[in-house]
N, C-alpha and C positions, 0 to 999 in steps of 0.2 A: 300708603306707600309700601311696596313689596319689600319683604325682608331680604337683605343682601348680606351674604357671608363675607367676612374679610378674606384677603388673600392668604393670610396665615392659617385661617380655619380650613380653607379649601386644600392647602398644602398638607395640613394635618390629616385630613380625610384621605388624600391621595397616598400619603405615607402608610396609613393603616391598611388601605386596600392592597398596596404593594407588599406589605408584610404578610397579609393573609394569603396573597398569591404565592408567596414563597413557601408557606407552611402547609397549604392544602391545595389539592388539584381542583381546578374550576369545573371539571366534569368527572365525577367519581367513576362512572361506568367505564369511561375511556381509560382512566388511570388504572383501574383494576386489570383491564385487558393488557395494557402495556407492562404492568408488573408481572402478569402471567407469562408474557413473552420473554421477559428478562430471566425469569426463574427457569423456564423451560430451556432457554439457551444455555444456562449454566448446567442444567441436568444432562445435556448432551444427547447422544443417541439412545440411551436407555429410557429417557423420558421420565414422566411421573404420573401416577394415578391421580384421579380426582381428589381422593382423600389426602394424598401426600401434598398435592399442590395447595389445597385449601389450608392444610396445617402450616405450610411454609409461608403462606400469605396472611395467616391469621384471619381468615374469612370463612363464612359458612359455605358448605358444599353447593347449596342452591345458587348462591351469588356467583361462585366461581364457575359453575356449570353454565350459567347464562353467558358469561364472558367467553368461555371456551366455544360455545355454540356459535356466537358471532364470528369468532376467529376462524373456526372451521369452515364457515360459509364462504369466507374469502380466501381460504387456502393458507392462512397464516399458522394454523395448527392442524396436525394430523393425529389420528387415533389408531393404535394397533388393535385390530379386531379381535385378536386372541387374548392379549393381556389387558386391554383397556387403557394402556398407558398413553399419555399425550406427549407428542414431540413437536418441534418446530416444523411447519409445513413449507412447501416450496415457495410460496409467496413471501414468507419471511426471509428465507435465505437469499431470494432473488433481489431483494432490496439493495443490499450492498453490492452485488454483482452489477446491477444496473448503474448504481452510483459511480462505481470504479470502472465502468466500461471504457473501451478504447476511444469512444466518441467523447466521453466526459473528461478523461484524464488530461488532455491538452489544456482544457479550460481551467481545470482545478489546479494544475501544476505550472501554468505559464508564469505567474508571479514569482514562483520559486526559481524557475530557470532564469528569469531576468535578473533576480538578485544575485544568483551564482555567477552569471556572466559578468555582472558588474564588479563582483568581488575578485575574480581571477583574470578578467580581461582576456578570455579565451572563448572559442566556440563551444556551445553547450547543446547537447541533444537529449531528447526523451525518446525511449524506445520500448517496445513490448515484444514478447515472443509470439510468433505465428508459425506453427509447425516447427520446421528446423531453421527458420529464418527470424531475423529481427526486422521489425517494421519501425521506421522513424516517424513518430507522431508529431514531433514539434522540434524546433531549434531556435536558438537565440544567438545572434552574431555580434561581437564587439565591433567598434568602429574600425579597428585595425585587424579585422578577421583575416586569418590565414585562408587563402582561397582553396578550400577543400570542396570537391564536388559532392554536394549532399543536398537532398531535397526531402520535404515532408512526403511520406508515402514510399520512399525508397526502401528496398529490401536488401539485406546482406546476410550471408551465412552466419548463424549464431556462434559457431565455434571459432570464427576468425575475427570477431569483434569484441571489444571490451564490454559493450552493452550485453551481448549475448552470453559471454562468459560470466558476468555478474549475475545474470538471471539463472543460468544453469547451475551455478554454484549454490544457489539457495532454493532449488526446486527438487532436491533429492536425486540429482543426476549421478548415476554410478558410471564406472568405466565402460561397461558394455553399451549403455545408453549413449554415452559420448561417442563411441565408435560409430554408432548408427547416425548420429548427427554429422560426423565427419564424412561418412560414405555419401550421405545425401548432398553434402556441400561439394564434394570432389570425388567423382567416380573413378578418377585415375589414381587415387590413393596418395596424392602428393602432400596432403596435410599430415603433419607430424602429430599423431594422436597422443603420443606420450608427452610431448611438449604441452599440448593443449590441456591434457589431464593435470599436469603439474600446475599450470596456471589456474585452472578451476579449483584445485585443492587449496592453493594459496589464497584464492579469492574467498573460499568458504571460511578459512581460518582468520583472515585479516579484515574482511568486510569490503574489499574492493578488488576489481579485476583490471588487468592491463592488456594492451595490444601494442606491439612495437613494429610499425611499418609493415604490417601483414596484409593491409588492404590497399595502401597507397604509399609509395616510396617517400620517405621524409616526414611522414605523419604518424603520430602515436596518440593513444587515448588511455584514459583511466575512467572507470565507471563504478558506481555504487548501485546496489539494488534497492528498490522500494518494496518493503515487506508489508503484507497484510496477513495477520495471524501467523507470522513467521515464514511465510512463503512469498517469494518474489513475484510481483505482478507487473512490474515495470522497472526500468533502470534509467539513470541519468549519467551522461558521460561528459567529459571535457576533452576536447580535441586540440592538439597543438603541434607545432613543428617538433620533430624528434630531438633536435638539438637542444630544445628547452626542457624536454622531459627527462631530466636527470632523476636519479633515485631520490635526492633530497627534495626536488620540486614536486615529484609525484606525491611524496609524503605530505608536503605542504598543501597541495591541492586537495588531498583527502581530508586534511584537517579543515580546510575551508568548506568542503561539502558537509562535514559533520557539524559545523557551526552555523552555516547559512541555511541549509535545507530544512532541518527538523521544525523550526518555528513556523515555517510556511507550508508545511504539509497538511492536508486535510486530516481530520481525526480518522484513525483507523489505519494510517500508513506510517511507517517508521523506517529508519536506517538500521543496519546491523550495528550493535554497539562496538566501540573501539576496543580491540583486544587489550587485555591487561599485560603489560610487559612481564617477561618471565622473572625479572628481578623483584617484582612486587607481589608475586604469587606466594601465598602462605609463608 
């Protein structure tokens, strides 16, 4: 009769295998390559020589050189011909760009938009910057949605929208650059650049931007940027009738964004932190 292990014995073996998987990589060569990428990412633009990288990884140079050769073949690592230093290559940096592309963002962020819409019971939009305009990538409407003309794929001037202002405030936009955005949006010069600059400056300081009936009478918006490495790559807005967008409610909506969105954002994206009140500083 063949030997049959008890269920408890099988579970014990599975637990041992699980523990081993947590403490050692199943494929050491792949693990070394990944560790090399992580170390080079932290080294930044200056990169590291083979000797420096081997020392940092506590591996011999021959082993590290083999891993680097494989990474160079696929463009994940580049080598400076004069100094010999290794840096991240275009394939490595392109990974995150592809993951957070305009095509993927609606899929990645739709659950967060649904949750936010449910929490505030207002129309929610996702947008990105395209030239001097904002492109609406996704939207979620509540059952009692205020009827605002909006559609996925619509474009609006960045300087006149809360979405655009939230993005500009966290992309290093200065006053002269903002004037260029305004000229592109309105050749007649009817946009009050000083007003928009004040809104963008406030958005940079407090983490959210507003727009009050500047695109449609009776409609106002509040928006927060989604940051990747500190730079805004997208923004989420809440749109509501202007009569409901009091100072107090805008502050409440911002708090809802800070509570609802972060747990549902993919790794690598974050909201600006809520500013510390002046009374609590030092």
